[in-house]
DSSP file (Angstrom, degrees, kcal/mol; ACC not computed):
  #  RESIDUE AA STRUCTURE BP1 BP2  ACC     N-H-->O    O-->H-N    N-H-->O    O-->H-N    TCO  KAPPA ALPHA  PHI   PSI    X-CA   Y-CA   Z-CA
    1    1 A M              0   0    0      0, 0.0     2,-0.1     0, 0.0     0, 0.0   0.000 360.0 360.0 360.0 130.4  -57.4  -43.7   -4.7
    2    2 A S     >  -     0   0    0      1,-0.1     4,-2.1     4,-0.0     5,-0.2  -0.319 360.0-111.7 -78.3 162.4  -57.8  -46.9   -2.6
    3    3 A L  H  > S+     0   0    0      1,-0.2     4,-2.4     2,-0.2     5,-0.1   0.864 119.1  54.0 -61.3 -37.1  -59.7  -47.1    0.6
    4    4 A S  H  > S+     0   0    0      2,-0.2     4,-2.2     1,-0.2    -1,-0.2   0.863 107.1  51.8 -67.2 -33.7  -56.5  -47.6    2.6
    5    5 A S  H  > S+     0   0    0      2,-0.2     4,-2.4     1,-0.2    -2,-0.2   0.911 110.2  48.3 -66.1 -42.1  -55.0  -44.5    1.0
    6    6 A V  H  X S+     0   0    0     -4,-2.1     4,-2.9     2,-0.2    -2,-0.2   0.921 111.5  50.4 -63.9 -43.5  -58.1  -42.5    2.1
    7    7 A G  H  X S+     0   0    0     -4,-2.4     4,-2.1     1,-0.2    -2,-0.2   0.898 111.3  48.3 -61.2 -41.2  -57.8  -43.9    5.6
    8    8 A G  H  X S+     0   0    0     -4,-2.2     4,-1.8     2,-0.2    -1,-0.2   0.898 112.7  48.1 -65.1 -40.8  -54.1  -43.0    5.8
    9    9 A L  H  X S+     0   0    0     -4,-2.4     4,-2.5     2,-0.2    -2,-0.2   0.910 110.2  52.0 -65.0 -43.1  -54.8  -39.5    4.6
   10   10 A W  H  X S+     0   0    0     -4,-2.9     4,-2.7     1,-0.2    -2,-0.2   0.899 107.7  52.6 -60.9 -40.8  -57.7  -39.1    7.0
   11   11 A H  H  X S+     0   0    0     -4,-2.1     4,-2.3     2,-0.2    -1,-0.2   0.905 109.7  48.8 -60.8 -42.5  -55.4  -40.2    9.9
   12   12 A I  H  X S+     0   0    0     -4,-1.8     4,-2.4     2,-0.2    -2,-0.2   0.930 111.7  48.7 -63.4 -46.0  -52.8  -37.5    8.9
   13   13 A V  H  X S+     0   0    0     -4,-2.5     4,-2.4     1,-0.2    -2,-0.2   0.929 112.2  48.7 -61.1 -45.8  -55.5  -34.8    8.7
   14   14 A C  H  X S+     0   0    0     -4,-2.7     4,-2.5     1,-0.2    -1,-0.2   0.901 110.7  51.0 -61.6 -40.8  -56.9  -35.8   12.1
   15   15 A T  H  X S+     0   0    0     -4,-2.3     4,-2.4     1,-0.2    -1,-0.2   0.915 110.6  48.7 -62.7 -43.3  -53.4  -35.8   13.6
   16   16 A L  H  X S+     0   0    0     -4,-2.4     4,-2.3     2,-0.2    -2,-0.2   0.901 111.1  49.8 -65.0 -40.5  -52.7  -32.3   12.2
   17   17 A V  H  X S+     0   0    0     -4,-2.4     4,-2.6     2,-0.2    -2,-0.2   0.927 111.6  48.7 -63.8 -44.6  -56.0  -31.0   13.6
   18   18 A K  H  X S+     0   0    0     -4,-2.5     4,-2.0     1,-0.2    -2,-0.2   0.910 110.9  50.6 -61.2 -41.7  -55.3  -32.5   17.0
   19   19 A M  H  X S+     0   0    0     -4,-2.4     4,-0.5     1,-0.2    -1,-0.2   0.914 110.9  49.2 -62.2 -41.6  -51.8  -30.9   17.0
   20   20 A H  H >< S+     0   0    0     -4,-2.3     3,-0.8     1,-0.2    -2,-0.2   0.920 111.3  48.8 -63.9 -43.7  -53.3  -27.5   16.1
   21   21 A L  H 3< S+     0   0    0     -4,-2.6    -1,-0.2     1,-0.2    -2,-0.2   0.825 117.3  41.6 -67.0 -30.6  -55.9  -27.7   18.8
   22   22 A N  H 3< S+     0   0    0     -4,-2.0    -1,-0.2    -5,-0.2    -2,-0.2   0.410  87.2 126.0 -94.4   1.2  -53.2  -28.7   21.4
   23   23 A M  S << S-     0   0    0     -3,-0.8    76,-0.2    -4,-0.5     2,-0.1  -0.339  70.0-106.6 -64.9 136.9  -50.7  -26.2   20.1
   24   24 A A  E     -a   99   0A   0     74,-0.6    76,-3.3    -2,-0.1     2,-0.5  -0.384  31.1-148.0 -62.1 137.9  -49.3  -23.9   22.7
   25   25 A Q  E     -a  100   0A   0     74,-0.2     2,-0.5    -3,-0.1    76,-0.2  -0.953  11.9-166.7-113.6 126.5  -50.6  -20.3   22.3
   26   26 A V  E     -a  101   0A   0     74,-3.0    76,-3.1    -2,-0.5     2,-0.5  -0.951   9.1-151.3-117.5 126.4  -48.3  -17.5   23.3
   27   27 A H  E     -a  102   0A   0     -2,-0.5    34,-2.8    34,-0.3     2,-0.4  -0.857  19.8-177.4 -96.9 127.2  -49.6  -13.9   23.8
   28   28 A V  E     -aB 103  60A   0     74,-2.5    76,-3.0    -2,-0.5     2,-0.5  -0.989  18.9-149.3-130.8 127.4  -46.9  -11.3   23.0
   29   29 A A  E     -aB 104  59A   0     30,-2.6    30,-1.9    -2,-0.4     2,-0.4  -0.835  21.1-170.8 -92.5 129.4  -47.2   -7.5   23.3
   30   30 A I  E     -aB 105  58A   0     74,-1.8    76,-2.2    -2,-0.5     2,-0.5  -0.950   9.2-147.3-124.7 145.6  -45.0   -5.7   20.8
   31   31 A G  E     -a  106   0A   0     26,-3.4     2,-1.0    -2,-0.4    76,-0.2  -0.937   9.0-160.7-119.1 127.2  -44.2   -2.0   20.6
   32   32 A L  E     -a  107   0A   0     74,-3.2    76,-2.6    -2,-0.5     2,-0.7  -0.841  19.9-160.2 -99.8  94.3  -43.6    0.1   17.6
   33   33 A I  E     -a  108   0A   0     -2,-1.0     7,-1.8     7,-0.4     2,-0.5  -0.679   8.4-163.1 -81.3 116.4  -41.8    3.0   19.2
   34   34 A V  E     +aC 109  39A   0     74,-2.4    76,-0.5    -2,-0.7     2,-0.3  -0.880  17.3 164.4-108.2 129.1  -42.1    5.9   16.7
   35   35 A D  E >  S- C   0  38A   0      3,-2.7     3,-1.9    -2,-0.5    74,-0.0  -0.946  70.5 -17.3-146.1 121.0  -39.8    9.0   17.0
   36   36 A A  T 3  S-     0   0    0     -2,-0.3     3,-0.1     1,-0.3   121,-0.1   0.870 127.4 -51.5  52.7  42.0  -39.2   11.6   14.2
   37   37 A G  T 3  S+     0   0    0    119,-0.4    91,-0.5     1,-0.3     2,-0.3   0.517 118.6 107.4  77.6   3.9  -40.7    9.3   11.6
   38   38 A R  E <   -C   35   0A   0     -3,-1.9    -3,-2.7    89,-0.1     2,-0.4  -0.812  57.0-144.5-114.6 157.7  -38.4    6.4   12.5
   39   39 A I  E     -CD  34 126A   0     87,-3.2    87,-2.6    -2,-0.3     2,-0.5  -0.956  16.8-124.3-123.7 138.4  -39.2    3.1   14.3
   40   40 A L  E     + D   0 125A   0     -7,-1.8    -7,-0.4    -2,-0.4     2,-0.3  -0.691  32.0 178.2 -84.9 127.9  -37.0    1.3   16.8
   41   41 A V  E     - D   0 124A   0     83,-2.6    83,-2.3    -2,-0.5     2,-0.3  -0.910  10.1-155.2-124.8 156.3  -36.3   -2.4   15.9
   42   42 A S  E     -ED  55 123A   0     13,-3.0    13,-2.5    -2,-0.3     2,-0.4  -0.900   9.2-139.3-129.8 158.8  -34.1   -4.9   17.7
   43   43 A R  E     -ED  54 122A   0     79,-2.2    78,-2.5    -2,-0.3    79,-1.1  -0.976  27.4-122.7-119.4 131.5  -32.2   -8.1   16.8
   44   44 A R        -     0   0    0      9,-0.9    76,-0.2    -2,-0.4     3,-0.1  -0.169  34.4 -88.6 -69.8 162.9  -32.3  -11.1   19.1
   45   45 A H    >   -     0   0    0     74,-0.4     3,-1.8     1,-0.1    -1,-0.1  -0.340  51.6 -91.7 -66.5 151.0  -29.2  -12.7   20.6
   46   46 A L  T 3  S+     0   0    0      1,-0.2    -1,-0.1    -3,-0.1     3,-0.1  -0.396 115.3  33.7 -60.3 140.7  -27.5  -15.5   18.7
   47   47 A G  T 3  S+     0   0    0      1,-0.4    -1,-0.2    -3,-0.1     2,-0.1   0.184  93.8 114.4  93.8 -16.2  -28.9  -18.9   19.7
   48   48 A D  S X  S-     0   0    0     -3,-1.8     3,-1.4     1,-0.1    -1,-0.4  -0.471  82.5 -90.7 -80.2 157.1  -32.4  -17.5   20.3
   49   49 A R  T 3  S+     0   0    0      1,-0.3    -1,-0.1    -2,-0.1    -5,-0.1  -0.463 119.3  18.6 -60.8 140.5  -35.4  -18.5   18.1
   50   50 A F  T >  S+     0   0    0     -2,-0.1     3,-2.1     1,-0.1    -6,-0.4   0.794  80.8 156.1  64.3  30.8  -35.6  -16.0   15.2
   51   51 A E  T <   +     0   0    0     -3,-1.4    -2,-0.1     1,-0.3    -1,-0.1   0.749  69.9  51.2 -59.8 -25.0  -31.9  -15.0   15.9
   52   52 A H  T 3  S+     0   0    0     -4,-0.1     2,-0.3    -9,-0.1    -1,-0.3   0.338  99.5  86.9 -95.3   7.4  -31.5  -13.8   12.3
   53   53 A C  S <  S-     0   0    0     -3,-2.1    -9,-0.9    81,-0.1     2,-0.3  -0.732  70.0-132.3-108.1 155.1  -34.6  -11.7   12.4
   54   54 A W  E     +E   43   0A   0     81,-3.8     2,-0.3    -2,-0.3   -11,-0.2  -0.649  32.8 179.8 -89.9 158.9  -35.4   -8.1   13.4
   55   55 A E  E     -E   42   0A   0    -13,-2.5   -13,-3.0    -2,-0.3     3,-0.0  -0.973  34.0-100.0-153.5 166.4  -38.3   -7.6   15.7
   56   56 A F        -     0   0    0     -2,-0.3   -15,-0.1   -15,-0.2   -24,-0.1  -0.774  54.1-100.5 -87.8 136.8  -40.3   -4.9   17.5
   57   57 A P  S    S+     0   0    0      0, 0.0   -26,-3.4     0, 0.0     2,-0.3  -0.178  75.7  89.1 -57.6 150.3  -39.4   -4.8   21.2
   58   58 A G  E     -B   30   0A   0    -28,-0.2     2,-0.3    16,-0.2   -28,-0.2  -0.969  47.6-147.8 154.4-163.8  -41.8   -6.5   23.6
   59   59 A G  E     -B   29   0A   0    -30,-1.9   -30,-2.6    -2,-0.3    15,-0.1  -0.988  36.1 -35.8-179.3-175.4  -42.4   -9.9   25.2
   60   60 A K  E     -B   28   0A   0     -2,-0.3     2,-0.4   -32,-0.2   -32,-0.3  -0.342  53.1-119.5 -68.3 136.9  -44.8  -12.5   26.5
   61   61 A V        -     0   0    0    -34,-2.8     2,-0.4    -2,-0.1   -34,-0.3  -0.641  33.6-136.1 -73.6 127.7  -47.9  -11.4   28.4
   62   62 A A    >   -     0   0    0     -2,-0.4     3,-2.9     4,-0.2     8,-0.0  -0.754  42.3 -60.2 -95.9 130.5  -47.5  -12.9   32.0
   63   63 A G  T 3  S-     0   0    0     -2,-0.4    -2,-0.0     1,-0.3     0, 0.0  -0.029 120.4  -7.1  45.1-121.9  -50.4  -14.6   33.8
   64   64 A S  T 3  S+     0   0    0      2,-0.0    -1,-0.3     0, 0.0     2,-0.0   0.279 100.6 130.7 -90.3  10.6  -53.4  -12.3   34.3
   65   65 A E    <   -     0   0    0     -3,-2.9    -4,-0.0     1,-0.1     3,-0.0  -0.346  58.2-125.1 -64.2 141.3  -51.4   -9.3   32.9
   66   66 A E    >>  -     0   0    0      1,-0.1     4,-2.6    -2,-0.0     3,-0.6  -0.618  21.2-117.3 -81.8 148.1  -53.1   -7.1   30.3
   67   67 A P  H 3> S+     0   0    0      0, 0.0     4,-2.4     0, 0.0     5,-0.2   0.859 116.4  56.1 -54.3 -35.9  -51.2   -6.6   27.0
   68   68 A S  H 3> S+     0   0    0      2,-0.2     4,-1.1     1,-0.2     5,-0.1   0.858 109.8  45.0 -66.8 -34.1  -51.1   -2.9   27.8
   69   69 A Q  H <> S+     0   0    0     -3,-0.6     4,-2.1     2,-0.2    -1,-0.2   0.901 111.5  54.4 -70.7 -41.7  -49.4   -3.5   31.1
   70   70 A C  H  X S+     0   0    0     -4,-2.6     4,-3.4     1,-0.2     5,-0.3   0.903 103.4  54.0 -59.1 -44.5  -47.1   -6.0   29.5
   71   71 A I  H  X S+     0   0    0     -4,-2.4     4,-2.2     1,-0.2     5,-0.2   0.891 108.9  48.8 -64.7 -37.2  -45.8   -3.6   26.9
   72   72 A H  H  X S+     0   0    0     -4,-1.1     4,-1.8     2,-0.2    -1,-0.2   0.938 115.8  44.0 -63.2 -46.0  -44.8   -1.0   29.6
   73   73 A R  H  X S+     0   0    0     -4,-2.1     4,-2.6     2,-0.2    -2,-0.2   0.941 115.3  47.1 -64.1 -48.9  -43.0   -3.7   31.6
   74   74 A E  H  X S+     0   0    0     -4,-3.4     4,-3.1     1,-0.2     5,-0.3   0.893 110.5  51.1 -64.1 -40.9  -41.3   -5.3   28.7
   75   75 A I  H  X>S+     0   0    0     -4,-2.2     4,-2.4    -5,-0.3     5,-0.7   0.900 112.3  47.3 -65.2 -39.2  -40.1   -2.0   27.2
   76   76 A M  H  X5S+     0   0    0     -4,-1.8     4,-1.3    -5,-0.2    -2,-0.2   0.930 116.5  44.3 -65.4 -44.2  -38.6   -1.0   30.5
   77   77 A E  H  <5S+     0   0    0     -4,-2.6    -2,-0.2     1,-0.2    -1,-0.2   0.890 122.7  35.7 -67.3 -40.1  -36.9   -4.4   31.0
   78   78 A E  H  <5S+     0   0    0     -4,-3.1    40,-2.0    -5,-0.2    41,-0.9   0.795 136.7  14.8 -85.8 -29.9  -35.6   -4.6   27.4
   79   79 A L  H  <5S-     0   0    0     -4,-2.4    37,-1.7    -5,-0.3    -3,-0.2   0.564  86.8-128.4-124.7 -14.6  -34.7   -1.0   26.7
   80   80 A D     << +     0   0    0     -4,-1.3     2,-0.3    -5,-0.7    34,-0.3   0.907  68.6 118.3  60.1  45.0  -34.7    0.9   30.0
   81   81 A V        -     0   0    0     -6,-0.6     2,-0.4    32,-0.1    -1,-0.2  -0.942  62.9-123.0-135.0 158.6  -37.0    3.6   28.7
   82   82 A A  E     +F  112   0A   0     30,-2.3    29,-2.8    -2,-0.3    30,-1.6  -0.844  33.9 179.9-100.0 139.5  -40.5    4.9   29.6
   83   83 A I  E     -F  110   0A   0     -2,-0.4     2,-0.3    27,-0.2    27,-0.2  -0.846  20.3-143.8-131.0 166.8  -43.1    5.0   26.9
   84   84 A S  E     -F  109   0A   0     25,-2.1    25,-2.7    -2,-0.3     2,-0.5  -0.971  28.3-113.4-127.9 150.8  -46.7    6.0   26.4
   85   85 A I  E     -F  108   0A   0     -2,-0.3    23,-0.2    23,-0.2     3,-0.1  -0.718  26.7-179.1 -85.6 124.0  -49.3    4.1   24.3
   86   86 A V  E    S-     0   0A   0     21,-2.8     2,-0.3    -2,-0.5    22,-0.2   0.899  70.8 -22.2 -82.6 -50.0  -50.4    6.1   21.3
   87   87 A V  E     -F  107   0A   0     20,-1.4    20,-2.9     2,-0.0     2,-0.5  -0.972  55.9-124.7-160.9 145.7  -52.8    3.4   20.0
   88   88 A A  E     -F  106   0A   0     -2,-0.3    18,-0.2    18,-0.2     3,-0.1  -0.821  30.4-148.1 -90.1 132.6  -53.4   -0.3   20.3
   89   89 A L        -     0   0    0     16,-2.8     3,-0.1    -2,-0.5    -2,-0.0  -0.557  34.9 -74.5 -94.7 164.3  -53.5   -2.0   16.9
   90   90 A P        -     0   0    0      0, 0.0    -1,-0.1     0, 0.0    13,-0.0  -0.258  56.5 -99.0 -60.2 144.6  -55.6   -5.1   16.1
   91   91 A Q        -     0   0    0     13,-0.1     2,-0.5    -3,-0.1    13,-0.2  -0.302  34.1-146.2 -61.0 144.7  -54.4   -8.4   17.5
   92   92 A I  E     -G  103   0A   0     11,-2.4    11,-3.1    -3,-0.1     2,-0.4  -0.977   8.9-162.4-118.7 125.0  -52.5  -10.6   15.0
   93   93 A N  E     +G  102   0A   0     -2,-0.5     2,-0.4     9,-0.2     9,-0.2  -0.907  14.6 171.6-107.2 134.5  -52.8  -14.4   15.2
   94   94 A H  E     -G  101   0A   0      7,-2.4     7,-2.9    -2,-0.4     2,-0.6  -0.993  23.7-141.7-145.4 135.0  -50.2  -16.6   13.4
   95   95 A D  E     -G  100   0A   0     -2,-0.4     5,-0.2     5,-0.2     2,-0.2  -0.856  16.8-174.9 -98.0 122.3  -49.5  -20.3   13.4
   96   96 A Y        -     0   0    0      3,-3.1     3,-0.1    -2,-0.6    -2,-0.0  -0.520  47.1 -92.2 -96.2 176.5  -45.9  -21.5   13.4
   97   97 A A  S    S+     0   0    0      1,-0.2     3,-0.1    -2,-0.2    -2,-0.0   0.844 121.6  21.1 -60.9 -35.1  -45.2  -25.2   13.1
   98   98 A D  S    S+     0   0    0      1,-0.2   -74,-0.6   -75,-0.1     2,-0.3   0.406 127.9  17.9-120.4   1.5  -45.1  -25.8   16.9
   99   99 A F  E     -a   24   0A   0    -76,-0.2    -3,-3.1    -3,-0.1     2,-0.5  -0.987  62.7-123.3-163.4 162.4  -47.0  -22.9   18.4
  100  100 A Q  E     -aG  25  95A   0    -76,-3.3   -74,-3.0    -2,-0.3     2,-0.4  -0.943  24.2-155.3-111.7 133.9  -49.5  -20.2   17.8
  101  101 A V  E     -aG  26  94A   0     -7,-2.9    -7,-2.4    -2,-0.5     2,-0.6  -0.902   6.9-161.9-110.2 138.4  -48.6  -16.6   18.6
  102  102 A C  E     -aG  27  93A   0    -76,-3.1   -74,-2.5    -2,-0.4     2,-0.3  -0.936  16.9-157.3-115.5 104.1  -51.1  -13.8   19.3
  103  103 A L  E     -aG  28  92A   0    -11,-3.1   -11,-2.4    -2,-0.6   -74,-0.2  -0.655  10.2-163.8 -85.5 136.8  -49.4  -10.5   18.8
  104  104 A H  E     -a   29   0A   0    -76,-3.0   -74,-1.8    -2,-0.3     2,-0.2  -0.858  19.6-163.2-116.6  90.6  -50.8   -7.5   20.6
  105  105 A P  E     -a   30   0A   0      0, 0.0   -16,-2.8     0, 0.0     2,-0.4  -0.531   8.7-173.3 -84.6 143.5  -49.1   -4.5   18.7
  106  106 A F  E     -aF  31  88A   0    -76,-2.2   -74,-3.2   -18,-0.2     2,-0.5  -0.992  24.1-134.9-131.0 138.7  -49.0   -1.0   20.1
  107  107 A I  E     -aF  32  87A   0    -20,-2.9   -21,-2.8    -2,-0.4   -20,-1.4  -0.848  39.0-166.5 -86.6 128.5  -47.8    2.2   18.6
  108  108 A L  E     -aF  33  85A   0    -76,-2.6   -74,-2.4    -2,-0.5     2,-0.4  -0.837  21.8-144.7-122.9 154.4  -45.7    3.9   21.3
  109  109 A K  E     -aF  34  84A   0    -25,-2.7   -25,-2.1    -2,-0.3     2,-0.5  -0.970  26.4-122.8-115.0 133.0  -44.2    7.2   22.0
  110  110 A L  E     + F   0  83A   0    -76,-0.5   -27,-0.2    -2,-0.4     3,-0.1  -0.632  32.1 175.7 -73.9 122.1  -40.8    7.5   23.8
  111  111 A E  E     -     0   0A   0    -29,-2.8     2,-0.3    -2,-0.5   -28,-0.2   0.836  59.8  -8.2 -98.2 -42.1  -41.3    9.5   27.0
  112  112 A S  E    S+ F   0  82A   0    -30,-1.6   -30,-2.3     0, 0.0    -1,-0.3  -0.992  95.9  36.1-158.1 151.0  -37.9    9.4   28.6
  113  113 A G  S    S-     0   0    0     -2,-0.3   -32,-0.1   -32,-0.2   -33,-0.1  -0.115  72.7 -89.6  97.1 165.4  -34.6    7.7   28.4
  114  114 A A        -     0   0    0    -34,-0.3    -1,-0.0   -35,-0.1     0, 0.0  -0.977  49.1-108.9-114.2 121.8  -32.3    6.5   25.6
  115  115 A P        -     0   0    0      0, 0.0   -35,-0.2     0, 0.0   -36,-0.1  -0.198  36.2-171.4 -55.8 135.0  -33.0    2.9   24.4
  116  116 A R        -     0   0    0    -37,-1.7     2,-2.0     6,-0.0     3,-0.3  -0.971  31.4-115.9-125.1 143.2  -30.3    0.4   25.3
  117  117 A P        +     0   0    0      0, 0.0     3,-0.3     0, 0.0   -38,-0.2  -0.467  53.0 150.4 -80.5  73.7  -30.2   -3.2   24.1
  118  118 A L  S    S+     0   0    0     -2,-2.0   -39,-0.2   -40,-2.0   -40,-0.1   0.747  80.3  24.2 -76.5 -23.7  -30.6   -4.9   27.4
  119  119 A A  S    S+     0   0    0    -41,-0.9   -74,-0.4    -3,-0.3     2,-0.3   0.145 121.9  52.1-128.1  18.1  -32.4   -8.0   25.9
  120  120 A S  S    S-     0   0    0     -3,-0.3   -76,-0.2   -42,-0.2     3,-0.1  -0.929  74.9-123.3-146.4 168.9  -31.1   -8.0   22.3
  121  121 A R  S    S+     0   0    0    -78,-2.5     2,-0.3    -2,-0.3   -77,-0.2   0.640  90.9  14.0 -91.9 -13.2  -27.8   -7.8   20.5
  122  122 A E  E     -D   43   0A   0    -79,-1.1   -79,-2.2    -6,-0.1     2,-0.3  -0.980  55.2-159.7-161.2 144.7  -28.6   -4.7   18.5
  123  123 A L  E     -D   42   0A   0     -2,-0.3     2,-0.3   -81,-0.2   -81,-0.2  -0.929  15.4-179.3-120.8 150.4  -31.0   -1.8   18.2
  124  124 A R  E     -D   41   0A   0    -83,-2.3   -83,-2.6    -2,-0.3     2,-0.5  -0.966  24.9-139.2-152.4 134.8  -31.6    0.3   15.1
  125  125 A W  E     +D   40   0A   0     -2,-0.3     2,-0.3   -85,-0.2   -85,-0.2  -0.838  37.4 175.9 -88.9 125.6  -33.8    3.3   14.3
  126  126 A V  E     -D   39   0A   0    -87,-2.6   -87,-3.2    -2,-0.5     2,-0.1  -0.917  29.2-117.1-132.7 156.1  -35.3    2.7   10.8
  127  127 A T     >  -     0   0    0     -2,-0.3     4,-1.8   -89,-0.2   -89,-0.1  -0.399  37.3-105.5 -81.0 167.0  -37.7    4.4    8.4
  128  128 A V  H  > S+     0   0    0    -91,-0.5     4,-1.1     1,-0.2    -1,-0.1   0.896 123.4  53.0 -60.0 -40.0  -40.9    2.7    7.3
  129  129 A A  H  4 S+     0   0    0      1,-0.2     4,-0.3     2,-0.2     3,-0.3   0.888 107.5  51.3 -63.9 -38.4  -39.3    2.1    3.9
  130  130 A E  H >> S+     0   0    0      1,-0.2     3,-1.6     2,-0.2     4,-0.6   0.843  99.3  64.5 -67.7 -33.7  -36.2    0.4    5.5
  131  131 A I  H >< S+     0   0    0     -4,-1.8     3,-1.5     1,-0.3    -1,-0.2   0.890  94.7  59.8 -57.4 -39.3  -38.4   -1.9    7.6
  132  132 A A  T 3< S+     0   0    0     -4,-1.1    -1,-0.3    -3,-0.3    -2,-0.2   0.696 103.4  52.3 -63.7 -18.0  -39.7   -3.6    4.4
  133  133 A T  T <4 S+     0   0    0     -3,-1.6    -1,-0.3    -4,-0.3     2,-0.2   0.536  95.4  86.4 -94.8  -7.4  -36.0   -4.6    3.6
  134  134 A L  S << S-     0   0    0     -3,-1.5     2,-0.5    -4,-0.6   -81,-0.1  -0.634  82.7-113.7 -94.6 151.7  -35.4   -6.2    7.0
  135  135 A R        +     0   0    0     -2,-0.2   -81,-3.8   -83,-0.2    -2,-0.1  -0.746  41.0 172.8 -86.5 124.0  -36.1   -9.8    7.8
  136  136 A F        -     0   0    0     -2,-0.5   -81,-0.2   -83,-0.2     5,-0.1  -0.853  42.3 -83.1-122.2 158.7  -38.9  -10.2   10.5
  137  137 A P    >   -     0   0    0      0, 0.0     3,-2.1     0, 0.0     4,-0.2  -0.320  47.7-109.4 -57.6 148.7  -40.7  -13.3   11.9
  138  138 A E  G >  S+     0   0    0      1,-0.3     3,-2.1     2,-0.2     4,-0.3   0.795 113.1  69.9 -52.9 -34.6  -43.6  -14.3    9.6
  139  139 A A  G 3  S+     0   0    0      1,-0.3     4,-0.3     2,-0.1    -1,-0.3   0.725  95.3  56.4 -59.8 -21.0  -46.2  -13.2   12.1
  140  140 A N  G <> S+     0   0    0     -3,-2.1     4,-2.7     1,-0.2     5,-0.3   0.492  77.0  99.6 -88.1  -4.6  -45.2   -9.6   11.5
  141  141 A A  H <> S+     0   0    0     -3,-2.1     4,-2.4     1,-0.2    -1,-0.2   0.893  85.4  41.2 -54.9 -50.8  -45.8   -9.7    7.7
  142  142 A G  H  > S+     0   0    0     -4,-0.3     4,-2.2    -3,-0.3    -1,-0.2   0.888 114.4  52.8 -66.2 -38.9  -49.3   -8.1    7.6
  143  143 A L  H  > S+     0   0    0     -4,-0.3     4,-0.8     2,-0.2    -2,-0.2   0.926 112.6  44.4 -60.7 -46.1  -48.3   -5.5   10.2
  144  144 A I  H >< S+     0   0    0     -4,-2.7     3,-0.5     1,-0.2    -2,-0.2   0.892 111.4  53.7 -67.4 -40.2  -45.3   -4.4    8.2
  145  145 A R  H 3< S+     0   0    0     -4,-2.4     4,-0.3    -5,-0.3    -1,-0.2   0.901 116.3  38.6 -59.4 -41.3  -47.3   -4.4    5.0
  146  146 A D  H 3X S+     0   0    0     -4,-2.2     4,-2.5     1,-0.2    -1,-0.2   0.500  90.3  97.3 -88.6  -5.1  -49.9   -2.0    6.5
  147  147 A L  H <X S+     0   0    0     -4,-0.8     4,-2.9    -3,-0.5     5,-0.3   0.874  77.7  53.4 -58.5 -45.0  -47.4    0.1    8.5
  148  148 A P  H  > S+     0   0    0      0, 0.0     4,-1.9     0, 0.0    -1,-0.2   0.935 115.0  42.0 -56.8 -44.5  -47.1    3.0    6.0
  149  149 A Q  H  > S+     0   0    0     -4,-0.3     4,-2.3    -3,-0.2    -2,-0.2   0.905 114.3  51.7 -67.8 -42.0  -50.8    3.5    5.9
  150  150 A T  H  X S+     0   0    0     -4,-2.5     4,-1.2     1,-0.2    -1,-0.2   0.936 113.8  42.6 -61.0 -48.4  -51.2    3.0    9.7
  151  151 A L  H  <>S+     0   0    0     -4,-2.9     5,-3.0     1,-0.2     6,-0.5   0.852 112.0  54.9 -69.5 -33.6  -48.6    5.6   10.5
  152  152 A S  H ><5S+     0   0    0     -4,-1.9     3,-1.6    -5,-0.3    -1,-0.2   0.919 105.1  52.5 -64.0 -43.3  -49.9    8.0    7.9
  153  153 A K  H 3<5S+     0   0    0     -4,-2.3    -1,-0.2     1,-0.3    -2,-0.2   0.825 111.9  46.8 -61.1 -31.2  -53.4    7.9    9.4
  154  154 A L  T 3<5S-     0   0    0     -4,-1.2    -1,-0.3    -5,-0.2    -2,-0.2   0.368 113.0-121.1 -91.4   3.8  -51.9    8.7   12.8
  155  155 A N  T < 5S+     0   0    0     -3,-1.6    -3,-0.2    -4,-0.2    -2,-0.1   0.876  74.7 128.8  56.7  41.5  -49.7   11.5   11.2
  156  156 A L      <       0   0    0     -5,-3.0  -119,-0.4    -6,-0.1    -4,-0.2   0.425 360.0 360.0-105.7  -1.4  -46.6    9.9   12.5
  157  157 A V              0   0    0     -6,-0.5    -5,-0.1    -9,-0.1    -1,-0.1   0.314 360.0 360.0-132.5 360.0  -44.7    9.9    9.2
C-alpha cells in the first residue's frame, strides 16, 4: 500500500469519526403495552421514515422531559389511552447512517381506553412469536430477540 493510499484511507476514517461525533442523537421512549399475553404494535404512515416497519408506540423525548414522562404523553397522544409503567428496560443505543437513536423502552399496562391509531396507519395486537416475523427498525433487534425471556421473567406471557 502506498503512502498516498494510507493518507487517503486515514482521511476517510477521520471523516467518518467526525461524522459520528457530530451525528444527531435522538432520545425516544417506546412502550410495549402488554395485555393478555399480546403486545400492541403500530405501523407508521406512508412517507414516514421506516414506513414499511412495525414499531412499538412512543416518541421523542422533549427538552428536559424524563423518558417516563414522555411515554405517558406519547401514548396518550398516539393511542388515546392511559397506561402505567410496569418496568423500565435498559436503554438501547443504535447508530443509523445519519443519526443515533437512544431508545428508552418500557413495559406498560393498559389502564383505560381502547387504543386508536391517531399517529399511525395501523395497530395490531400480536404474540411474542408473531413479533419475530414482523419487520422492525434495526434498533429494536436486541429488544425483540430478548422479549420472550423478558416477558417470561415478569410473568406476562
